[in-house]
N, C-alpha and C positions, 0 to 999 in steps of 0.2 A: 235350032241348037244350042242357044245361050241357055234357055229354060231348062232343056235337058241336063245340062253339066249343073244348072243350079240344085235342081232337084236331086241328081246324085249326090251333090256335097250334103244337102242336108240329111239324105237318108244314111250317108256314112255316119255322120255326125252321131245320129240318133243310133245307129248300131252299136257305134263306141262306147254310146252312155249305158246304154243297155248290157254290153258286156263287163263293163267296169262295176255294174251296180248288181250284177248277177254271178258273175266269177270270180273270185279269188285271185285263182291264177292268172286271168286276164290283168289285174291290176298288176301284179308283179311284172308280168312281160310288159305292160304298158310303162313301169317305170313311176310310181306315184310315190313319195316320200316325204317327210318332214322331221325336224331334230331338233330339241331347245335344249338349253346350257346355261348354267349361271356360274359367276364367278365362286364369291364367297355366301356364306349365309350371314344375315343380317344380325348384328347385336349394336342395341340400341343404348346409348347413354341417357339415364333418365335424371341425372342430377338437375334440382331446380333451376340453377343457374347456367345450365350445359345443356338443355333437352332441345336437340335439334332434330332433324328428320335425319332417318340413316337411308341411304340408296345402294343398291347392287347393280351390276349389269348383266344382263342375260342378252343371248343369242339366240336366234331361228334361224334354220339351215334349210333349205329346200335340196333335201338329197335324191330328188327324184331325177327323170329324165326328160322331163316338161316343164313349161312355166306353170307356177302354180300360185294360188291366191290362200293365203295363210292368215288365219285370226286366232288370238291369244288372249287367253281368259286366265282366272285365279280363281282360288276359291279356300278357305279355312278349311284345315282339318278341327282344329278345336278355336272355337270364336273367342274372343275378349273384346267387350265393348271400349275397352282404353286403346286398342291398337286398331290401325286401321292401315290399308294397303291400296296403292293405286300404280298404273302402269301408264308409261309417258308415249305409247302407240299400244295399238291393240288389232292393227289389219297390215299387213305385206303383202306386195305382188313382187314374186322371186322367180327369175329365170334358174333352168335346171343347175343346182351347183351353187347358188348364190347364196349368201346368206345377211343379215341385218343385227346390227343390236336395238335394244330398248332398255329402258331402265324403269325398276321397279322402287316404288318410294313407301317406305314404313313410316307412320307417324305415330306418337304414342303420347300418353299423359306422365307428368312427370310422377318420381317417385314410386314408379312402380316395383314391386319386389323383385328381389334379383332371381328369385327360384321359379320364376313365370317362364314359360318354354311354350311357345306354338306352333305347331305344324302347319305348313301351308303347300298348295299345288299350284304349278303354272302349266296350262294347257293350250299347246298350239294344235290346231285343226286345220287339215286341208278344205279351203271350202270349193275350190274348181282346180282342175288340172286339163291343161291347152284350152283355157275359156272354157271348158265343159264343167257345168256344176254338176260337184260329186260330194256334197256333203254327205249322202246317207252310205259312203265308204266308211265312215266312220274312221277315216285316216289320222290318227292323234299320235304325238309324243307329249310326255308328262316330266316333269321336273318338279321334285320333292325336296323342301327345305325347311329348316327348323328357324323360328325367330327367338331370340333371346335377350335378356335385358343385363346389363354390364353392372356389377356390384359398385357401388359409391358409398364410402363414409363421410358422416358430417354428425359432428359431435359437439355437446354445448355443456359447459362447466358452469355449476349456480354454487357460490360461496353463501351458506347460511347468514351468516354474519359480517360484514365488512368493514366493522368500522376499528378504528386504530387501536392496536394491542398495548396497552403502557404495563410495562414490567418493571420488576426490580431485577438486579443481580441474581443470577442462579435459580429464574425463576421460569417455569413453563407455561406457554399458551397454547390453545387446542385450535386449529382450523378446520372447521367444518364444512362438507360440501356435497353435491351430489352430479351424477355424470348422467347426462341425457345422449339418446340414441336417435339422431334424426337421420339417419341413414337408411337404405333400404335392404340390409341385410343384418343378422346376428354379427354383432361387434364385441371385440374385447377391448373396451377403454381404459386407457392408461392416463396417471394424474402425475406428474413430475413438479419437483422444486425446481426450476431450472436454472436459477442462480445459486445454485446450490454452495460454488465455490466461494462467491463473492460473500455470502454469510458464514461460511465455516472462517474465512481469511479474518471476518470481525471478532471471534469468539463463539458463535452461535455452536450448537449441536442438535442433533436429531433423534432424539431416544428410539422413536418406531421407525426409523428409515426416511426416505425422501422421495418415495412415490409409492401411489394405491393402484391395482386395476382389479377391473371386473367384467365379465361378459354382460352385457344388456341385451335386451331384444330389442326389434323393431318398433319403434315410436314409444321405447320403455325408458324408466329412470332406474337409476339404481337406488340403493338403500344411501342413506346417509353414512358418509364414511368421514375420515378427519387424517389428517397430518400434525405432529406437534414438533413444536420448537421451543428449545431451550436457550436462555439467554446466556451471554458472559458469566464469568464468576468474577469480574473485576471490571468495572468502567469508570474510567476517570474523568469522565465528561460525558455529558446526555447524547446517548446514541439515535441517531435516527435511520431506519432500513426498510426496504420493500422487500416482501415475500413474494416471489412470482410462481403462481401455479398455472400449470400447461398441461390442458387434455387433449389426446390425439386418438387417432384411428388406429388399429389394427389392420383394418380390411383395405384401407386406401392410405398410401404413403403420400399422397397430394391432396390429402384432405386439410382444408384449413385448421390451423391450431387454435382452441379456444383457451385464452388467458385471462389471469382474472391477478389483481395485485391488492396485498392486503399491508398497510402499514405499521411498524412494531417501533416504539419508542423505549428505548432502556435508561431509567434514572439513573444516575452517577452512583458510585460508590461510596458512602460515608467514611470522613478520614479517622484513623484510628488515632491520630493525636490530639482530636478537639476536646471539649470539656466534657461532653458526655451530657447525656439527659435534655439535648435542646438547645443548651448555654453556648454552644458554638453559633448558633443563630443570632445572638442577642448582637443588638448595634453598640458601639462605642458611647452614644448617649445613654443607654438603657444600663450599660457598667459603671457609668459615672453616676448615673442618679440612686444606684443600689449601694454603692459605696458610699453616699454622703447619709443614706438612710442608716445603714450599719454604724459608720462612726457616729451621729447624733446618738444611736440607741445607746453604744459604751459611753459615751462623756457623759451621759444621764445617770448610767448607773454610777460612774466614778461619785459624782456630785452627791448623788443619793446616801452613798456610804460616808461621806466627810460630814455631811448634816447630821447623819445618823450618830456618828461618833462625837463630834461637838456638842450635840444635846447630851449626852450619858455623861460627858466631862463637866457640861455647865450645872446641873441640876442633878446633887447626889442627896442623901437621906443627911450628912453632917449641917448644911445647911437650913434644912427644913426643922430640925432638932434645935439648933440656937435659936431661930425665932420663934418656937414657940416657949420657951424657958424665960424669955425676958417678961418681967410683971407690967401689967398696962400704967401702972400708977408712975412706974420709974422712967415711962418713955415721954419727954419731953418734947415740946416742937422745937427745933434748931432755930438758931438767931440767923438772921439773915446772912449774916458775915460768915458763919459756918457753912452755909451748905455748900455742898463740893459740886461743881460743875458738871452737867450731866455726861453721861458716857455712853455711848452706842452700845447696843447689849451684844450685837455683832462682833465689836472690837474685842468687849470682854471674852466673848467665848474664842475667837482666836488667838488671846492673849493668855486662857487657861489651855490652850493645846501645848504651850510651852516652846513656842518656836519651830525650827525646822525639822528639829529631830522628831516632834509629835506630827509634824506635817507628813516626815516621809514614813512615820511608822504606819498613820492612817491608810497611805498608800501600799504599805505592803501588808496589811490586814486584807484589803481586796485581793 
């Protein structure tokens, strides 16, 4: 009796399997079904400092009328070696009407271009119903989604010459630079003088404006651009300032700003009441030395004028004529008693000047 019951059960199961495998109407009547759904499509952040895996949650449901074993698999519509996908679970045993969640994990390389978009499919397949293998029924459900990449901005500002700009009053200085796009999408990069208000308060002006913008391709660098600053027209003392340039991304408001500072030194304006010609830079000792030299030269000129006048008065043509007219035989040696005392010739010269009046006349002649 027991053997007969077992034989009938096995026969019934075989008959049920044959019906399910050969008659679609029998499948519907028996109530075999599966469903799969996911929340949101994956969008990956591929910033090199934030490149984490992205996950989505999917749900597989037994919408049949008997217990089912269900397997889940995935495939790419468009494959890319830089992106991978994996499942937290891939097989489920569910009673009629039950459901279960699983996670799909996407991982990718950093710096993937923002225009990359990949289609994928998740396929749920009923492998058995009421403990009867029915894979040949091809009872499946499919979820189709799209993997995409989030745009990020990363800019780099390079100043060609970062040396200090030494300027005079009302002088212009040029600050040249390039902008690099290290993000994953074409970006309009802007460079601004961020401390404009501080510089303007100190008297600086900007003849060509305070910002420059250029659209730069991914992994590209702009042509050399520049900003011009003009120093104040009047500077009472040496002025030292910093010019701060900052590059920003138009694609990504959260992107890190790239800043560079350039020092500017403006020399004080020369005083209009100075001696001119650089004489205001002479020391007091130098001025005293030059004064002594000038006074000595002037005194020498006075002395030369006096000596010349005295010589003209001391030796005239009358004296020469008297000496030449005296006969040689009439000249007798004077006796010792009649020899006159020696007289300094310079005293005679000063006597010939005729006193203070002649000396005043000599200075008047100068």
